[in-house]
N, C-alpha and C positions, 0 to 999 in steps of 0.2 A: 744541503740536508736532504736525505732520502725522504720521500713522501711518507705519510703515516701508514698507508697500506700499500702492499705490492699489487700492481696492476699488470699482470702478465701480457695481456693483449697489447697495451700501449708500448711496453718495453720491447716485445717481440717484433712488432711492426717497425719500430724505430731502428732496432739493431739489424734486422734483416736488410733494410734499405741501406744502412750505413756500411755493412759488410760488403754488400754488392757494389756500392759506389766506390769503395776503396779497394776493390778487387782483392780482398783479404784471402780468398780461397784459391786464387790463381796459382797453380804449381810453378815452381822455378827449377828448371833443369840445371842443377849445379853438380858438375862432375867431381867437385872436391868433397861432396857429401855422399853419404850412403843413401841409395834410393829406398823408399818404402812405398810400395805400390799395391793398390787394390783396384780391381775393375768391378764396377757395380753389376750385380746380376740385373740385367736390363728389364724393367717392368714392361709387360705387354701394353700396347696402346688400346686397351679395352675399356678404359674409364678411370675411375678414381683408385687411389692406392688403398690397401686394406691393412689390418693390424700386422699381418705377416711382413709386409714391407716396412711397417713402422719399427718392428723389432729388428729385422735383418739390417736395415740401413742405419739404424741408430748404433748397432754394434760396430758397423764399419766406420761410422763417423767418430765414435769413441777412439778406435784404434788410430785413425788418421790424425786426429787432433793430438793425441798422446805422443805419437812418434814425431810429429812436426815439432812439438814442444821439447822433444828430446834432441832436436837439432838435425833430424834426418830430412832428406829431400822427399817430402810426402806428396803423393799424387793419387787422388781418388778419382778415377775416370768415370764420368757420367754417361748415360745413354739409355735408349729405349729399344724395345724389341718389336718387330712388326707383328708377331703373334700369330701368323698363319691362320689356322682353323679358328682359333678363339676370336680373333678380330673379325674374320669373315662372318662368323656366326652373329656377332654383335651387330654388324652392319646390315646383314640380311634381315634380322629381326626389326631393326630400326626402319628399314625400307618398307617392310610389310606393315608395320604399325602406322607410320606417318604418311606413306604414299600408296599403300596397298599394291606394292610392286615387288617382284622377285628380281634377283640378279640377272636372270635370263631375259627379263623384260628390258633391262638396261643394255645388256650385251657386255662382253668382257672388258673392252677398252673403257667404256664409260663407268662401269662398276669399279674398276681399279682406280680411276681418277677420283671417284667418290671417296674411296678409302684413303687416298692421299690427302684429300681435304679434311677428312676426319682426323688423320694423324696430326695435321697442323693445329686443329682445334683441341684435340685431346692432349697432345704433347704439351701445350701451354698450361693446361690444367694440372698436369703432372708436375711440371716445373714449379708452379706456384705452391704445390704441396711440399716439394723439396724445401722451399723457403720457410714454410710454416713449421716444419719439423726442425729447422735450424741445422740442416745437413751442410757440411762444408764442401759443397760441390761447385766447381767452376763451370757456370752455365754459359760461358762464352764459347765453349767448344763441346757441344753435346753430340755424341755419336748416335746413329740410328742404324739398325741392322740392314735397312734397305737403301741407305744413302749410297752415293757413287763410290766412295772409297771402300765401303764394306762389300758392295757388289763386285768390285774388282777382286777382292779377297776370295769371295765365293767362287768366282770363275777360275781363279788361279788354282785353288785347291781341287776343284772338280777336274780341271785339265790335268793336273799332276797325278791325281789318283787314276784318271782314265789312261794316262800314258803307262802307268805301272800295272794296268789291267786289274785294278782293285774295284773299279766300277763296272757293273755289267747289267744287262737287262735280261730278265728271265721270268718264266711262268712258275709261280710258286703259290702255295696256300698262304694267304695273307689275312690280316685282320681288316675287315671292311666295316665302316660305319655307314649305315644306310641313311641316317639323318644328315651327316656331313658330306656324304657321297665321296668318300676318299679312303685310301688305304691308311693304316696306322702301323707303327712299329710295335713289337711285342711289349716294350716298356711304356707305351702310351695307352696301354689297356689296363683298366682297373678290374679287380675281381671282388664282386659283392655277393654276400650270402643272400640267397633268394629262397623264399618258401614256395616251392613248386610242387609238381606231381611226377610220379613215375608211372608210366602206362605199360601194361603187359599186353602184348599183341600176339595173335595166333597166325603163324605162317604155315599154310597147309602143304603137305608133301605133294610133289608132282605125281608120284606113283603111289598107289595104294591109299590107305586111309591114315588119319592121324595128322598131327601138326607139331611144330616146335614153337615154344613160347619164348619171345624175346622181351626185354625191358628197355624202354627208351624214354628220354625226357623231351624228344622232339618228333612226335608222330607226323608232323606236317612234311617231314623230309623223306618219308617212306618211298615216295615216288622216284627218288634218286638212289635208292638202295642198289648195291651191286653184289652183295653177298650177305650171308649170315655167318658169323664167326664164333668159334668155340675154342677153348684152350686145348692144345694137343694132349695135355696131361689130365684132362677131365674125362674120366671113364664113363660118365653118364652119356656122353655124346660121341664116343669113339666110333661106333658103328654107323653114325649118321653122316660123317664127313664124306663128301663127294656127292651126296644126294642133292636134289633140287627142290626148292620150295617156291610157292607163289606169293608175290608181294600182295598184301591185302589191298582190296579195292582196285586192283589192276589185273591184266592178263599176262604180266611178265613173270618169268621164272628166273631165280638166281641160285647159285650153288651154296652149299654149306662148306666152309673152309675151316682149317685149323691154324691159329696164330697165337703166339705167346703174349701178344699185347692184351688179350682178353683176360679180365680178372674173373676167376671162377666164382668169387663170392658176391659179385655185383649182379643184382636181379636174379635171373635164372641161370646165369653163366653163359647165356647165348646172346650175342649182340648183333644188331643190324649194322652193316658197314655201308657208309654213305661217303665215298671219297671226296666229293665236291663240297661237302658241308661240315667237315670235322677234320682237324689236323691229324689226329691219331688214325682216323679212318683213311685219310689220304696216304699215310705211310703204309698202312696195311694194303691198300689198293695198289701201291707201287710194287710191293713185294710179290703180290699175287697177280699182277697185270690185269686188274679189274677195270671195267668200263667206268668212265667218269661222266656223270650226267648232272647238269646244274638245273635246279628247280626253283631257286630263289634268285631274283635279279639283283642288280646293284642298287635298286631303289627299294628293295624289301618286298617286291611283289612276286607272286607265284608265276612260273613259266614251266613249260614242258610237263604239264600234269594233265590228268583228265579234265575235260572242258569245264566242269563245274567250278574248279578251283582257280583256273587261270585268271590272273589280274587281282586276286585277293591279296590283302595284306597278310604277312606271314602269321601274325597273331590270330587273325580271323580264321585263316586256313587251319590253324591248329585246332580251334574249337569245332569247326565244321568236320574236320577229318575224324576227330574223336567221336563226334555224334554219329557219323556214318559208319565207323568201325563198330560202334555199339549196336547200331541197327542191323548190321550184317552178322552179328554174333561173333565178331573177330576181336572184340575188346574183352580180354580175360578178366582184368581187374585194374583198378588204379589206386595208388596210395600216396600219401603225403611224402614229400622228399625235399630236403634242404640241400641245395647245391650252390657252388660258386659260379655266378654268371659273369661272363666277360662283358665289360661295358666301356664305352668311349670315355676317355679321361676329360673330354671337353663338354659333351652334351649328355653323357651318362645313359645313352640308349644302348640296348644290347648289341654287341658286336656280331657280325656275321662272318664266319670263316668262309673265305672266298678264293677261288682259284683264278688268279689274274696275272697278267704280264706287267711287271713293275721294274723300277730301277733299284738296284741294290749296291751296297758297298761291302766288299769282302773284308771281314774284320779280323780274321785270325792272325795275320801278319802285323796288323796295326796294334793288336792287343799285347803282343809279346814284349816289346820294350816298355809299355805302360806297366805291365805286371812287374817287370824287373825294377822299374823306378820306385814302385810302391814297396816291393819286398826289401829293397836295400835302403829304404828310408829317405830317398830323394824327395818323396812326397809323403807328408805325415798328416794323419787324420786326427782331429780333436772333436769328440773323444776317439781314442784309439780303437774302440770296439767296432768301428765302422770299417776298419782295414780288412778284416776277414770277409765280410759280405761283398766288398768291392773286388777283392782277389778272386773270390768264388765266381762272381758274375763274369769277370774278364776271362777266367779259365774256361768257362762254358759258353763263351759268347757266340751269338748267332749273327748271321749276316744282317745288315741294317737296311731295311726297306726305306729308301729316301724319297720316293716319289709320292706326291699328293695330288689328288684330282680336284683341286680347288683353283681359284684364280688369283688370290692375294698371296704373294710370296715371290721368291726368286725363281723365274722361269728356268727350267732345266736348259743349260746352254748347249743343246743338241738340235741340229737342223737336218731337214730331209729335202731331197730334191723330188718334186712331184712327178718327175719323169723316171728317174733312176730307182725311186722307191715306191713306184706306183702301186704294186701289189700289197705292200705292207701298210698303206695308209688308208684310213677311213674318214670320209668327210661328211659333215652335216651342215645344216643351216640354223643360225640363231633366230630369235623372234623378229629381228630386223631384216631377215632374209640374207644375211651375210654368210658366205661359206666359210666354214672353219674346220680345222683338223680336230677330230674327236677321239681317234684311237690310232695307236701305233702298234704294229706287230713285227718284231724282228724275225719271228718264225716264218712270216710270209714275205720277207725280203726287204724290210726297211733298212736303209744304209745310213748310219749316223755320221754327221759332221759336227765336231765339237768346236764351237766358236763363241766368243763374247758378243760379237755383233753379227749381223746377217752376212753369211758367206756366199761366195759363188761356188756352184757345184764343181768339184775338182774333176768330175768324170765328163759331164756334158757341157759345162760352162753356163748352166742356167743361173739366172740372177734372182729368180723368184723362189728361193728356198724357204721352207716353212719350219717354224720352231715347234719343238715338242710342246704339247698343250699342258703337260703336268708342271707343277712347281716342286721345289725342293722342300723337304721336311724343315720346319722352323728351326729345329735343333741342329741342322747342318750349318747354318750361318752362326748360330750361337756357339757351336763347338770351336769356331775360329776367333771368338770374341777377344781373348787376351792378346792375340796377335793383331787382329784387324783394327782394333782401336788405335794402334800405333802405326797404321799405314801398311802393314804387310799385304802383299809380298815385297813392296819396296823396302829396302834396308835403310829406313829413316834413322835420324839421330835419336828420336824418341824410342824407337824399337830397340836400338842397340843399348840404350841406357836403362830403360824401364822394364825390358823383358829379360828373364822371366819375372813375373810379379812376385810379391811377397806372400800374400795370403788370399785365399778365396773364402768369403763368408757367404754361406747359402743354407737353405733348408735341406734336411736330409731326404726329403721326398723326391728331389730331382738329382740324386747322386748318380744314378745310372743314365738318366736322360741327358744330363748335361756335364757333370763333373768328370766322369770317366771318359767321356768322348773328348772333352777339352784336353785331358792328359794325353790321349792317343794322338790327337791332331797336333798338339804342340810339339811332341817329340818327333812326329813324322816330318813336319815342315821346318822346325827351328832347331831340332836336335836336343831340346831340353824340355822338361815338364813346364807348363805355364805358370806354376806357382809352387812354393815350397811347403806351404801349410794349407790345410782345408779345415776351416772352423764351421762345424755343422750345428745350426740352431734348430730347436724344435718347432712344432706347430703351435700357434696361438689358438687355444680352444676357449670355449666359454667356461664359466666357473664350475660347471658340473663335469667338465672334461669332454664335452661333445664338440665335434668340429663345427666351426662357424659356417653357416650357410643361409642364404636368403630364404629357402624353403622352411627352415626351422625358426626363422625370425630371431636368430640370436647373433646376428652380425653386429660388431661394434665398429663404428666409423671413427678412425683416429682423429680426423679433422674436427668432427663434432666434439670430441673429448678435449681437444686443444682449445676450442672456443670456450668450453666450460671451465677447464682447470688450468690451462696453460701448457705449452709444449714441454717445458722441463719436467712437469709432473708426469706427463704421459711417457716421456723418454725414461725417466727414472723408474717408473712403475714397471716398464718392460724389461730393462736391462737388469734390474735387481732380482728378477726371477729367471734370468736367462742362463741356467746351468747348461753347458754344452750338450747338445743332443737330446735334451729333455723337453717334452711338451709343456706349455704354460697354460694352466687354468686361469683365465683372466676375467676380472670383474671390476666394477667401478670402485669397490672398497679399497683395492690396491692403489688406485689413483688418488683417492682421498688421502690416504696415508702419505703419498708422495707430495701432494699439494700442501699438506700440513708441514712436511719437511721444508719445503720452499719458504713457507711463512716463518718457520722457526729460524732459519738462517737469516732471513730478512730482518726479523724483529731483533735478533741478537746484534746484527750489524748496526741497525739504527740505534740501539741502546748504547753501543760503544761510541758511535758518532755523537750522540747527545752528551756524552761525558768528556768530549775532547776540547771543550772550550779553553782557549789559551794554549792549546798544544801546538807546538811548531817543530819543524825539522823532519828529517828522515832517519830516525834511529835504526841501527842494526839490531838484530836479534840479541838481547842481552846474554852475555856469556857467564858472568859471575853472579850466580843466583844463590841466595841463602834461604829464601822462603820455600818451604816444602811444596806448596801449591805450584810455584813457578818451576821448580826443578821437575816436578811430576808432569805438568802439562807439556813442557818442552820435550820430555822423554816420550810421552804418549804421542805427541805430534810427529816426531821423527819416525817412530815405529809405524804409525798409521800411514805416513807417506811412503815408506819403504814397502810395506805390505800391499798397498794399493798399486804401486808401480809394478811390483813383482807379479801380482795377480793379472794385471793387464798384459804384461809380457807373456804370460802363460795362457792367455785367452780366457781367463776366468774373470770376466768383467763383472759378473754378479757379486763375486767376492770383494772386488775393489769397491763396488757401490756400497756393499754392506759395511765394509771397513770405514769408509769415509762418513757414512750415515751415523754410525755409532760414535765415532770420534767427535763429530760436530754436535750431534744432539746430546749425547751423554757426557763425554769428558769436557768438551768446551763450554756448551751452553748451560747444562744442568749442574755442573760442578765448578769449573774454573771461574766462570763469570759470577756465580753466586758467591764464591770465596773472595773474588776481587772487589765486589761492591763496597765493603767497608773501607777498602784502601783508597777509594777515589777521593776521600777527604783527608788522606794522610800525606806524609812527606814523600812516599814512594809512588805517588800517582803516575808520574811520567814513566817510571820503570814498568808498572803494571800495564799502562797503555801501550808501551813499546812491544810488550809481549803479546797483548791482545791484537794489536794491528798486524804485526808480522805473522802470527800464527793464523789469524783469520785470512789474510791475503794469500799466504802459502796454501792454505786448505782450499780457498776458492780456485786457485790455479790447478790444484790436484783434481778438483771436482769439475773443472771446466769442460773436459772432453765428454762428460756425461750430461751435464746441465749447463749448456753454454750461455743461455740468455741471462739468467739471474746472477750467475757468477760474474759475467761481463758488466752488468749494471752495477752491482755492489762494488766491484773492484774499482770502477771508474771514480768513485767518491773517495777512495782511500789512496789512490795513486800519488797524490801530493805528499803523502807521509811515508812512502815506501821507496827504497833505493832501487835503481836499475830497472825501472818499469818501461814498457813500450805502449804504443797507442792501444793495442788490443792484446788480450791474454794469449791468443793463439800465436802471437809473435814472441812471447816471452818463453823462458826456459821452465820446464816442469820442475817443481820444487825438489831440491836435492836432499838426500838423507845425510845427516851429520851424526856420526856415531858418538861424538864427544858429548852429545846431549843425553844419551841413553843412560838412565840411572835406575837399576833394578831395585835398589834399596828404597828409593823414593816411591817407586811403584808399589812395593810391598807395604810400606807404611800407609800410603793412601788407600790401598785396598782394605786394610784393617779399619781405617776411619770411615770409609764409604760403607763397608759392611755393617758396622755398628749403627751409623746414622740411618741407613736404609731399614734396618730392623726396627728402630724406634719409630720411624715414619709408618711402617707397616702396622705396628701395634696401635698407633694413633688412629689409623684408618679403620682397623678392625673394630675398635671400640667407639668409633665416631667422635673422637676428641677433636674439637674445633682447632684448625691450624693456628688461630690467633691466641689460643690459651697456652701459656707456658707451663711446663710440667717439670717434675723432679725425676731424675733417673739415677740408678745405682749400677755401676759397672764393676764386675768382679772377675778376676782372672788369676790363676796360679802362675801364669807365665809373666815374669817380670818385664821382659822385653815389650809385651803387649801393654802392660799398665804404664810403663814409661812413655810409650808412644801416645797413649790416650791422655796421659797427664800433660805431656809437652804440647799437644795440639788440642787441648780441652776446648779452646775457643772455637775450633772448627765444628766440634760436636755441638756445643752450646748454641752457636749461631744457626747452623743448618738444620738441627733437630728441634729448634725452638724450645730451649730448656731454660727453666728458672735457675736451676743449679744441678750439678752432677757430682756424685760421690764415686771415687775410684779407689779400689782396694783389691786385696788378694783373697780374703775370706769373708766377704760380706754375706750375711744371711738374707734369705728372701723374705721381705716383709709380707704380712698377711694382706690378702685381697690385692695382690699386685700381678700384673701381667708379666709373663716371662718370655724372653727370646734369647737365642744363642747365635753368636757368630764366632767362628774359629774357636778359641778357648774362652771367650768372653761371655759370661752370663749377664743378661741385661734385665734388670728388674724395674718395672714402672708402677709405682703405687697408684691405685685407681680411686682410692677414697677421695670423695669430693669432686671427682671428675665426671662420674657417671651415676645413673640410677641402677643399682645392681639387679634388682628384680626385673625391671623393664628391659635391661640389656640382655639378661639371661633368656627372657621370652623371645626377644628379637633373634638371638642366636639360634635358639631351638627351632624357630620358624624357618630360618635360613637353612638350618641343617636338614629339615624335612624336604625342602626344595632340592638341595644338593643330592640327598640320598635317592630321591625320585629320579633325578637325572642320571645318577650312576646306574640304577636299575634299568632305566630305559636304554642307555648306551650298551650295557652288558648284554641285554636281550638282542639288540641289533647285531653286535659283533659275534654273538653266539649263533646267529642265523646263517647257516652255510649259503643259502640262496642270496642273501644280501652281500656277504663277503665275496662271493664268486661272480656276481653279475652287476653289482653297483659300480659306478665309475670309481677308479682308484682314489681320486681326490676326495670323494665322499666318504670312502672307507677310512682313509687316513685322517680326515677331519673328525670322524667319530672316535677314533683311537686317541687323538690328541685331546678331545673334549673329555673323554673318560679319565685320562691322566690328570688333567687340570681339576676336575671335580673331586678326585681322590685327594689331591693336595689340599683343596679347599676344605674338604671334610676333616682332614687332620688338623688344619688350622683352627677350625671352629671348635673341635673337640678340646684343643689346648686352651682356647679362649674361655670355654665354659668351665673348665677345671680351674682356671685362674680366678674365677669369680667366687668360688667356694671358700 
């Protein structure tokens, strides 16, 4: 017997242990079966999982469980990502906080060893969270982007791209994070709106009097100015082109040039050109052969400036420069200005455009076949609206900066001979006094040797070759993930069977960082895209629509919620809102509803079990049914099973969850079980129980991919009464749709009965008639079909609406002082005399009406406020609209109720 109350913690701990012991999740490579494969987006080893992982991985788990139950050879490949910059940042902060040390105090070798120790500790914590969420991952073979097999994959891909001359080293304007001390690719840079200022500065002419005024957001970079530029079509400045002006606070003079990159409407139409510190200015400088001078170092400190500013932080220098410009009479004015500031996607500090020698991958040739695969439908996006942005990004793709100036990650597999590359290498000493390579310059003669292990110099035979100090971008190894997890470049049995995978499930925010690159690499190295479908889920936000962040204090911890409500409640609350590509406003109220659903299923199952005394055997689903309720529930069950399965096939998992929720809660629990109760004491008890057990068990199987724990637990007690069961639901077949049970006539007849019963219940509720008090009802309809149905199943209405008696006819007049309701063509009259105090009830309704009308006025004002509609979170605006509609409906109901009392 199921215990009186469901204890999710007890059940989840028991089943997690059992599933692992029995190796239920271990994939079986069966060439006789169709493979269904998903590679997990590997979480970074930066700590605990968040709600985004909870949503994304539960969607994957649902798909894997569903397709395994469909008889496919399902393989969900687990793994973690080394996380590059993100992980290094976490460890640096940990070192500083706990030991007051920097990574430089430890040295590279010891710091990397420390991160490996962290990986072992953090990896175990992540795997435990996999268990708590109930994800069907085989943890006996977890991949890691830095393990030996994946390292070989990284080297092989680098080597192959090098041989094709797709990888090169060059001096380019790149994105530099002064906090992380590394280069970033364009798509690792975020753009945040920032309330700043626009400063207007005066540049005096070299000859004669007067000056030209320019506008800038970065006065601290004036010391690196190489020109002042105007648009060639700007007549205001046509005669000034070619003249020279003095850079404020310096003795240097620079030319006024004309270039079409200048926007005439920005500021004064005249701009300072600083090639070393702005990507647009760099391009202008290249066209006009301008001098490139750097005044901000890779640490964000000022260099090559007047003595006063050298060594200052860039932000402090900005303040001091503005102060000195004002004192010198060269600050014309300043005004507020909102602009998009480029920030690091990891630490969120402002990015510094920086001219640096880095490693790049030439992308145009790699992008062409990826574009073709997307255009011809080899790779499909869900929702399809993401196809256009990906095609546009690939069409306009830029070369990928793959080098990072950090220590944690795959070292670039390039080596140099200290003799043959002497002029191109710069050495320094760490804090332990150990000499290390700090900078490489191909321009000065560095000669690369590509090798996975330390090579001998092919020119002079030197055995002390030195590896490049940079590491590869984290996303380089991630781009190989769908191949490397199966042992690529080795043509393993797993690679041949499981590649390409079936679907990638991931967040839309990494569609360019990761998804597009995987497509390119998969086609380049295996000749096929790495997956057929891409399911893009939205971001889990707080209930007001804001992104969750520690600084805002709105982060929701999925493990804490599991401890409070259970894993199935958390899982269901996530997937039920997971419309592909749409962000999810998430709050605890959604989990409470899901927890209540768990309890509803459990209590209904226990009720059935309590009425099974003396029941034996394993009856099949009854075929010959004459009772309307039986015919109806079997029709509804089969339609629900089909719709849920079709929705999962189409990646609309939220629709599948909604379908099964309403079938179980509404059709099965609230209607069929209630209609079945009187029959437990009759001759057809076993017939009713056969339907209840088979429908419940089948629905538990259908719901199992979404809510694995509670379905497994309940199913275990019903297995002795069901045919063809297995030890675990995951080993059973997903319930099959049987069209022979579908009966539209039964559905239509039950809809009429349900509608009438619901209206009677609503009236009882409106007038506060106690549920225990039996009442009289009159049902009138000119439609004979309706009156025949109502008469035939009068016992359904009497029982579920709690009636003393019911009168059914075609032209029944409305009695005085009776409530009225309508469903279809049926007028429902409920005499109220003797049930309520009319005056007291009228006052109560008038008081309720005042509250509702006040609410309507309030919501109408809110939605009429353009500022609210334009700037409030969408979820908040939608909620106000929904509340207004509900209040208007309530207003109409109260008006009808007041009229009925007269």
